[in-house]
N, C-alpha and C positions, 0 to 999 in steps of 0.2 A: 497836389503837393502835400506831403506829410511834413509838418514842422512842429517842433516842440521846444521848450526851453533847453538850454545846454545840459542841464542836470537830469533831464527826463528822456530816456531813450524810448522812442515811440515804436520802432519796428525792427524786424530782422530782414536780412537780405533774402529774397526769394528767387533771383534769376536762375533759370535752368542751367546756364552754362557756368555757374559758379561751382567750381569743383572741390571746394574745401569740404572736409568731412563734417564740419559743424554747420550751423545754420547760416554762416557767413558773418560779415561785419554787421554790427548793430549800427543803426543810423537814426538821426533826428530829422533829416530832410534829404531831398534828392542830391543836394550838394555833398552831404556827408556820405551818402551811398556811393556816389561817383568817386570821391576821394578815397574812401575805404577800399573799394574794389581796385583802384589804381595802385594803392599801397600794397595790397595783398598780391597782386600780380607782379609788381616790382620786386617784392621779396622772393617770389618764386623764380623770376627771371634771373635774379642775382645769385641764386643757388648754383653750386658747381655742377650739379647733375644735368649735363647737356643732353642726355638721352631721354629725358622726360618730355612728355607731350602735354600740352595745355589747350583745352578747347579744340582738340583735333589738329592742332598745329605744333610743329616742333618748338621747343622752348629756347632755341638758339636765336639771338637777336637778329641776325642777318636773314633768317628764314621764317620770321614770325612777326606778328603784330607786337608792338610794345605794350606797356602797361595801360596806357590810355585807350589804345585800340581794343584791347581785351576787355577793359571795363565797359566801354561803349557797346561792344558786342553782347556782353552779358545783360546790360540794361535793355538793349533792343530786343534780345531774345525773350526776356521777361515780358516786355510790352506786347510782343507778338503772341505769347502763350497765355497771357492773362485773361483774355476774353476772346471767345469764338464768335465773331461778328455774325456769321450766317445763322447758326443754330440758336444762339442765345438771344439774339434780337427777335427772332421769330417766336421763341418761347415767351419772351417778355410781352410781345404784342398779343399773343394768344391769351395771356393772363390779364390783359386789359391795361398794361402799363403803357402810358403814352409819352412819358417824359423820363429822361435819365440825366442826372448831373454827371458830367465828365470833367473831373478836375485836371487841368493842364497848366503848366507854367507859361511864362511869357517867352521862353527860349525855344525857338523853332528853327528848323534847318530845311533848306531846299535839297540837301544831299540825302542819298539813300545809303543806309548802313551796309547794304550789299556791296558798296564800292570800297569797303575797307580792304578787301582782298580781291584782286582782279587777275585775269589771265595775262600771261606775258605777251610779247610781241606777236602779232598775227594770231592771237587766240591760243597760243601754245600753253596747254594745260600743265606741262611739265615745269614751266617757269612761271611761278606765281609772283605777283607784285604786291607787297604789303605796304599799306599807307604808313607813313612815319607818324610818330606821336605829335609832332608839330602840326602836320596836316589834319590829324584827327581832332586836335584841340581847336584848330581854326574852323573846321567844317561841322563838328558835332558837339561843340560846347559853346556856352556864352559866359564870358567873364562877368562876375557879379559887379554891378556898378558901385556898390558900397563897401565891399570887403575885398582886400587884397588876396590874391592866390585862391580865390573861391570860384569854382566853375560849375555851371548848371549843365546837366546832360540835355542836349537839344532834342526836341520832339520832331521826328521827320514829318514834313507836311504831307507826304504821300500816305503815311499811316492814318493821319486825320482825314484825308480825303477818302480813303478806303472805308473808314468808319462811317463817314457821312453818307456815302453812296449806299452802304448797307442799311442805313437808317431810312433811306427814302422809300 
């Protein structure tokens, strides 16, 4: 986790699915990143331009993920692209590196972000089913126990398991 005082912005958003022309929202912690991405996508969804696409999906609410789904997709895409387990772990080993600190939050999920969008009935690829924002928040975030309306982006357990297997 990256955390800093409220008046000191520590990072810029790096997720590959963040389609803003700038570096994206500035953030102090993962909670700020998640909230900033959700607000960004909410603003895009609320625009009148229904022909626009966002992250490969139409920007129409009935045919797309909502702001929370798009924010979680962006964060998960960043997590998947941040580190190449196979090649980089091998290189680290060849360099004699035996230990690596992997900072993770306490917020984990049993759910796979690939479930955000699924095929329709009987695997019909023409009918995609998009998880609602309520489902996304329930399955892919953790409500902060101390602050109202603050959510942590959950780390998928299968991502951690894949990392640990690659380390073995």
